[in-house]
C-alpha positions as CSV (number, residue, x, y, z in Angstrom):
1,G,17.4,34.6,22.2
2,S,20.0,36.1,19.8
3,G,17.9,38.1,17.5
4,T,18.5,42.0,18.0
5,T,15.9,43.9,19.4
6,L,17.2,46.8,19.9
7,T,17.3,50.2,17.2
8,G,18.2,53.4,16.9
9,K,15.1,55.3,17.8
10,D,15.0,52.9,20.8
11,A,18.2,55.1,21.7
12,D,16.6,58.3,20.6
13,A,13.8,57.7,22.7
14,I,15.9,56.5,25.7
15,A,17.6,60.1,25.2
16,Q,14.8,62.2,26.3
17,L,14.0,60.5,29.5
18,D,14.8,62.5,32.8
19,G,18.1,61.7,34.2
20,V,20.2,60.9,31.2
21,K,23.6,62.5,30.5
22,A,24.3,60.4,27.2
23,V,23.3,58.0,25.0
24,S,25.4,55.9,21.8
25,P,23.9,53.2,19.9
26,S,26.3,50.5,18.6
27,V,27.0,48.1,16.3
28,N,30.1,46.2,16.3
29,G,31.7,43.1,14.9
30,G,35.6,42.2,14.1
31,A,37.8,43.3,11.1
32,Q,41.1,43.1,9.7
33,L,43.2,46.4,9.6
34,I,46.3,47.5,7.0
35,Y,48.2,50.1,7.0
36,E,51.5,50.1,5.1
37,G,52.3,46.1,5.5
38,S,51.4,45.6,8.6
39,N,47.9,44.0,9.5
40,W,45.4,43.8,13.1
41,S,42.5,41.8,13.5
42,T,40.8,44.2,15.6
43,R,36.8,44.6,17.0
44,I,35.1,47.6,15.3
45,E,32.3,49.5,17.0
46,G,30.2,52.1,14.9
47,V,28.9,54.2,17.6
48,T,27.7,58.0,17.6
49,P,29.8,60.8,18.7
50,D,28.3,60.5,22.7
51,Y,30.3,57.3,23.2
52,L,33.0,58.8,24.5
53,V,30.9,60.5,27.0
54,A,28.4,57.3,27.6
55,R,31.8,54.8,28.2
56,D,34.0,57.5,30.2
57,L,36.6,57.7,27.7
58,T,38.9,60.1,26.8
59,L,41.4,60.7,23.8
60,S,44.8,60.8,24.4
61,S,45.6,62.6,20.6
62,G,43.5,64.0,17.7
63,Q,39.8,64.2,17.9
64,M,36.6,62.4,18.3
65,F,33.9,62.7,15.6
66,D,31.3,64.8,15.1
67,Q,27.7,64.5,14.7
68,A,27.9,66.0,10.5
69,A,30.7,63.0,10.2
70,A,28.6,60.6,11.7
71,E,25.4,61.4,10.1
72,S,27.4,61.4,6.5
73,G,28.6,58.0,7.5
74,R,32.3,59.8,6.5
75,K,35.0,57.4,6.9
76,V,37.0,58.1,9.9
77,A,38.4,56.3,13.0
78,V,39.5,56.6,16.1
79,L,41.9,54.0,17.7
80,G,42.4,52.0,20.9
81,Q,45.8,52.1,21.8
82,T,46.8,47.9,21.3
83,V,46.1,48.9,17.8
84,V,48.0,51.8,17.5
85,D,50.7,49.5,18.6
86,N,50.6,46.7,16.7
87,L,49.4,48.5,13.3
88,F,52.1,51.6,13.3
89,G,55.2,50.4,16.0
90,D,56.9,53.2,17.7
91,G,57.6,56.7,16.5
92,V,54.7,56.8,14.0
93,D,51.8,59.3,14.8
94,P,48.5,57.5,13.3
95,V,46.6,60.6,13.5
96,G,46.0,61.8,9.7
97,Q,47.2,58.3,8.5
98,R,45.4,56.1,5.9
99,I,44.6,52.8,6.9
100,R,42.0,49.8,5.4
101,V,39.2,48.4,7.3
102,G,38.5,45.5,5.5
103,P,38.9,46.8,2.0
104,I,37.5,50.1,3.0
105,P,40.0,52.9,3.5
106,F,39.7,55.2,6.8
107,T,41.3,58.4,7.9
108,V,42.4,57.6,11.7
109,I,41.8,61.2,13.3
110,G,42.2,60.0,17.2
111,V,43.6,57.6,19.9
112,L,41.6,57.0,22.7
113,S,43.5,57.0,26.1
114,P,44.2,53.9,27.3
115,K,41.9,51.4,29.6
116,G,43.7,48.1,29.8
117,Q,42.6,45.1,30.8
118,S,39.0,44.0,31.6
119,G,39.0,40.3,32.5
120,F,40.1,38.5,29.4
121,Q,39.3,41.2,26.7
122,D,41.7,43.8,25.9
123,Q,39.8,47.3,25.9
124,D,42.2,49.0,24.0
125,D,41.8,46.5,21.4
126,I,39.3,48.7,19.5
127,V,38.7,50.9,16.3
128,V,35.7,53.2,16.6
129,V,33.9,54.7,13.8
130,P,30.7,56.5,13.1
131,L,27.3,54.3,13.1
132,D,26.1,54.7,9.6
133,A,29.9,53.9,7.9
134,A,29.9,50.7,10.6
135,R,26.4,49.8,9.0
136,S,27.1,50.4,5.3
137,R,30.2,49.5,4.9
138,I,32.0,47.1,8.2
139,I,29.4,45.2,9.7
140,G,26.0,45.9,7.5
141,R,25.4,41.9,6.8
142,G,24.8,41.5,11.0
143,V,22.8,44.1,11.3
144,S,20.0,45.8,9.2
145,G,18.0,48.6,9.1
146,D,17.9,50.8,12.3
147,Q,19.1,47.5,13.9
148,V,21.9,48.6,16.8
149,N,23.7,45.5,18.9
150,Q,23.6,47.8,22.5
151,I,22.6,51.1,23.5
152,Y,25.3,52.8,26.1
153,V,23.4,55.2,29.0
154,K,25.4,57.4,31.3
155,A,23.5,58.6,34.1
156,V,23.7,62.1,35.3
157,D,24.9,61.2,38.6
158,K,25.0,58.2,40.9
159,D,21.9,59.2,42.4
160,A,19.6,59.0,39.2
161,L,21.3,55.7,38.0
162,Y,18.6,53.3,39.9
163,Q,15.4,55.2,38.4
164,L,16.7,55.5,35.2
165,E,17.4,51.9,34.8
166,Q,14.0,51.3,35.7
167,D,12.7,54.2,33.1
168,V,15.2,52.7,30.7
169,G,13.2,49.0,31.3
170,N,10.0,50.5,31.5
171,L,10.0,52.9,28.1
172,L,11.9,49.7,25.8
173,R,9.1,46.9,27.0
174,E,6.5,49.6,26.0
175,R,8.4,50.8,22.6
176,H,9.0,46.7,22.0
177,R,5.0,45.8,23.0
178,I,6.0,43.4,25.6
179,Q,2.7,42.1,27.5
180,P,3.0,42.0,31.8
181,G,4.2,38.9,32.4
182,A,6.5,38.5,28.9
183,D,10.0,38.1,29.3
184,D,12.3,41.3,27.8
185,D,13.2,40.9,24.3
186,F,16.4,42.7,25.8
187,N,18.9,43.0,28.4
C-alpha cells in the first residue's frame, strides 16, 4: 500500500545490527525555494547527519549539519549543484546565504558534490535539511509523529551486505509484528 510504516525508532534499531556502517531515516517532499529575485522548485529531503555516509555523498564546499543541529531542528540546508546553479547563478557562493524554503528562512551551510543523472532523475536537484526541521516546518503534512518515508542503510563492506539485508528484513518484520507468511509492510 501507500501508507508509511517506517519510523525513526526502526532506524535506531537497524543501527544496532552487526555490519551497519551508517543509517539515515528520511522524509521527503517538494518545495519552492527563493533567493533574492530567483526561485526554484525542488525535492527536499529531511535526514540525519549520517546521510552523507549512507548515500556515499561528499561536499564540494561548506559542511554537513551535526547531530546537535539535527536534534534542535535548526533551519540549515545543504544544496545540490542543480539548485545552486538555478537559484544563485554564476559567481555566488551559496554557503552562508539565506534562502526561503516555502515561507521558512534557512541558512545554506554546504553544497553537495555533483552526482549527475540517474535515469530521469537529476540527483543534484535536491535540498538536504535536518530531519526534525523537515518534519515540523516543510513536509509535516505528509508524515506524522516518528514516521519516515525511507531509511538509508550502508553496510561496513560488500561482504556484510547480504547478511545485513536479511537481518534488516527480519528486524522490521519483528518490529512491525508481521505474521509468518504475511506480506511485508515495507520494501
